[in-house]
N, C-alpha and C positions, 0 to 999 in steps of 0.2 A: 150860261145855264147852270143851275145848282145841281150837283150830283147827290141824289138821295140814295143812301145805303140803308136798307132795311135788314135787320138781323133777327132771325127766327130760330126756333128750336122745336119745342114740343108742346106749345100752348095754342091749339087751333082756335079756341074761342076768343082769346086775347088777340091773336093775329088777325082774325076776321074783322074785329072792330077797328084795329089799326089800319088795315087795308081800306076799309070803308071811308075812314077819315082822310087817307091819302088820296083816294079817288075824288073826294069833294074838293080837294085843293088843286087839282089839275096839274100835277107834276107830269112833265113831258116824258120822263123815263125814270125807272127805278131799278136799282141794282139790289137783288135779294140774295142774301147769304144765309144758308141753313147749315148750322154746325152738324158734324157727324154724330151718329148715335153713340152714346156712352154706355147705356145699360139696356139690355135686351127687354127689360120690363117696360121701357118707354117706347118700344117700337110702334105700337098702335097710334098714339098721339103724334109721334114723329112722322109717320107715314101720312097721317091726316093733314099735317102742316105741309108736307111735300106736295100733296095733291092740291091743296088750297093755293099755294103760290104758283103752281103750274097752270092754274085755271084763270089767273089774272088776265083780263082782256081789255081793260079800260085805258091802258097806256102801254108804251113799249117797256119790256122788261128784259133784264139780263140776269139769269138765275145761276147761282153757284151753290151746289150741294156738296159739302165736304165728305170725303170717304173716311175721314178720321175725326175724332172729337178733339178739337183744338182748345175748348174751353171758351168762356165768354170773352175774356180780355183779348186773347190771341185772335179770336175770330173777328172782333171789332177792329183791332189794329191792322190786321192783314187786309181786311175788307176795305178799310178807309185808305190804306196804302194804294190799293188797286184803283179806287175811285179817283184819288188825287193824281193818278197818272193821266186822267182824262178831263179833270175839272179844276178850276181855280178856287172854287168854294164847294164845300160838301157838308152833308148832314148825316150824323149817325143816329138812326132811329131804331130803338129796340122794340121787340114784339109786344110790349106792354104799355106803350105810350100812344095815346089817342090825340089827334091834332084838332085844333079849332079850324073852322072853315077858312079863316084868313091867315093861317100860319105861314103859308108860302109867301104871301105878300109881305108879311111882317119881316121874315128872314131876308128876303130880297132887299127890302128897304134898309135894314141894318147892315147887311153886307156892303151895300153901296155907300152908305153914310160913313162907315168906319174903316173902309178899306185902306186908307192911308194913315190911320191913327195907330201907332205902335203901342199905345197904352191899352188898346182893346184887342184881345187875342181870341175871343170866342163869343158866340151868341147862343142863347138857348130859348126854349119855348116856355119854360116855367122855372121858378126858383124853388126854395125849400119851405114855402109857407110863411115867409117873412111878412110881417104886417107893414103895409105902406101907409104912412100918415095921410089923412084926408086932404091936407093942404100941400102935399107934394105935387109940383106942377107938371111933371113930365110923364110920358107913357112908358118910359124905361128907367131902370136904375142900374147903377154900376156896383159890382160886388167883388170883394176880395176872394170870395168862395165861389167856385164854379158849380154849376148844376149840369148833370149829364142828360137831363130830360129834353129830348129833341135837340141835342147839341149840334152846333155847327161851327166851322172855323174856316180859315183860309189856308191854302196850300203852303204858303211861305212859313206859317207857324207850325203846321203839322209836320213839315219836313225837319223842323228843329226838335220835335218832340222825341223824348227817349224815356223809357220806363227804368229810370235809374234811382234806386233808393238812396244812394249816396248824395243825391241832390239835397237832401235834408241837411247834410253836414255843411254844404256850401251856404245854404240859407242861414243857418245858425251862426255863421261867421259875420254876418252883415246885420247891423242894428235895424235898418229900414225893412229888410226882408223878414227879420224876426217879428217885427211889429205887424207886418202884413199877414204873416202866418198866424199870429194870435187873433187877428180879425177874421181869419178864414175858419176858425173853430178848432178846438183841441182834438176833435175826433179824427182829424186827418192823420195825426201821428199814431193814433190807436189803429186805424185802418191800414196804415203803412206797415206797422208791425205784423198785423194779421196777414197782409199780402206776402211779406217776406217769409212768414212761417207757413204759407200755403193754406191759410184758414179762410181766405176769400179769393175771389177771382176778379180783380178790378184793374181797369186802365185809368178810370177817372181820378183816382187818388193821385196818380202820377201826373196827370194833367194839372191838377190843383197845384202840385209842387212846381211844375214847369211855369205855371202862370205867376206864382209867387216869386219864383227866382227871377222872372223877367220884370217884376214890379208892374204887372199888367192886370187887367180886370176883365170880367165877363159882363156882357149886356144882358139884362133880364127884363122881361115885360112886367109891368106892375100888375096887369091883369093877364092871367095865364093863357097862353096860346097852345098849351099842351098839358096833358094830365097823365100821370103815372097810375095805371090801373093794376099794377103788378104787386102792390104791397099787401097782397091777400094771402101770402105764404107760399106762392107758387114760383117765386123768383129764384135765381141762382144765389144771390147774396142776401136777399131779404127772405128768410125762410120762416118768419113768423109775422103775423098780422100786426101792422102798426099804422098809426095816424100821424106820426111825428112830423113827416115832411109833406103832409097832404095839402093839395091845392085844388081849387075849383076851376073848371074850364070856363073862363069868363071873357076871353079875348073876342072882341067884336070886329066886324069888317070896318075899315076906315079908308078914306081916300088918302089921308096922310097922317103920319105919326109925329108927335112932338118928341124929337130926339135931339138932346143937347149935343152940339158938335164936339165939345171937350168933356172929359170925365169930370163929373161932379159927384161928390159923396155927401150923403145925408147921414149925419151921425146917428139919428134915430133908427134908420134902416140898418146901418152897420151893427149897432148894438143888438137889435132884435135878431139879426142873422146869427150873431154869436150865441145868443140865448138858445136858439134852435139847435145849433151845431155842437155846442159844448156838451160833452158827456163826462159825468163824474168819473174820475180815476178810481180804480178799485181801492187803492191805498187811502184815498180821501174818504171814501165811503166807510171803510173799516175804521179809520181814525174818528170819524164823526160818531159812529155808533159806540165805539169804545168809550169815548168821552161822555156821551149821552148816558149810557147805562151806568157809568161810574158815578155821575152826579145823581142819577136816580137812586142808586143804592145808598148814597149818603143821606138823601131825603128820607128814605125808609128807615135807616138806622136812627135818625133823629126824630122818628115818628111824625114826620111832616108829610101831609098829603098835598099833592100838587093841585088839587081842586081849588085850593085857596087862591091861586093865581086868578082863576076865573071869577070866583065869588067876590074877591076884592074889587073886581071891575064890573060887577053887576051883570056878568054874563051867565045866562041860565041855559042857553042852548048852543050847541056847536055841531058842525060837521067835521069829520076827520078825513084828510086826504091820505090815502094809503090803506092797505089791508094786510100789512106784514106784521111781524111780531110786536114792533113798537106801537102800532095802532091797537093791537089786542090788549097790551099791557096798559095803555092809556085809557082804554074803555073801562077796564077793571077798576082803575084808580078813580075814575069819575063816577062810577056806579052809585046810584042813589044820591048823588050830589049835584052833578051837572048832566043835563039831558043830551045824549049823543043822538042827533036826529038821523044820521046815516053816514055813509062813506062815499068818497069820490075817488075814482081812479081814471087813468087815461084810457084804458081799454079793459072793461070788466070781463072776468072769466067765471064769475059766479054772481047770482042775483042777490045773495044775502051774506052778511058777515057779522058774527057776534049777535045774531038775531035782528039785525037792522038791514035796510035796503042798501044795495050798492048801486051807485050811478056812475056811468062813464061820461067823459067830457063831451061825447057826441050828443047825449040826451039829458045832461044834468040840468035840472031846473030847481035851483036853490034860492030861497028867499034872500034878498040882498042884505037884510039886516042881521043875518046869522053868521058869525065868524066861522072861518075854516082853519082848523089846526093842521099845519103841514108837518107830516112825520118824515118824509125823505128830503130833509132840508138841503142836502148836498146838491139837489137838482132844482133849486129854487128859481134860478134864472129862467129855465125852460118852463117851469110851472107858471111863473108870472106871465110868460108869453101865452101859454094856453088860456089862462083866465082872461087876458086882454082879447084874445081871438074870439073867445066865447062871449065877451061883453060882460063878464061877471066882475062886479066891483066890491065884493065882500071883503071885509077885513081879513087879512091873512096873519095867523099867529104861528110863528116858527116854534117847533117843539123845544128846541134847545134854549129859546128865550124864556120859556116857562121855568126852567131850572135856575135861571140867573136871578130870580126874584125870591 
């Protein structure tokens, strides 16, 4: 029997939805861990969650309410330690992850299929929003990068796990491990630094390092069997709204799953995962804008207007991706020469910019024959992923390319 560990704190509405999805899966028993109250201002929602978990009557429960605030990572690690004293396989389910109705069956099948495969160290309910090619033949894929969404593993691996930041040093000494780390996404090193500096409260970053150091992979369903509903700004580590790792709850009930016995890697999936996970380093962003504005000043000194780049290509209309200073300056330069139809951003905070409509990627409806000028070029891999996900095939013009002509 799988040990299901549910970790809750102060989000009663999220927790209620999660419990409803757990009920539909028919788990025989759940261990519920509520972290202790950190701030008195959170007492009301904290007590609401306490009452909610005590009222669970659809299955056997074992409830642990901490008298002190351990923090998210310590709460999960200590809770999983407890569950693994009683089970050979266990799942860490956070209070913002809703399960598909066949999630339990999916996890049981994967745990059984890969129990003797040391290349597979964990299973989860959903990935990072990676795009899976239509011709990919299996129900799961293997990833260098783990996801903590409805995460599960075996006792033998959890017992080896240690939150040791110096593991990164060991990884960097080995060429194969360095390569695997690069395929896992450069944001891992950023998050590790934040963890060491106590800027976030994570256990999953260390699991990623453990997995890389072991040269092992995570099994992820092509169609999500879990959905993170906590990226609405209410989470511990995700304190602002984001769609970056969004997935749809698409997993359906199946009598059997197409699970390859051995690890197979699809390079398209690997590359798209990197596109989602890679975050531009601050120094790269600074260098990009420093060089960009330097070239821009040269153009102005030579009395050259960059609108010529577009007129030479018979481009009369463009959309601009971004609403920062570069986008504003570009709009001014194109004024009365090239028509700026509007602006696109990943998540809009305002309806208009420079007098034109702002569209976010969730509702963007842009004619496919109008090019899009990309101003944050340093994040182009991820932006191309977003456009592919949305099915947009517009020509993309990188702003720095405009200055090379």
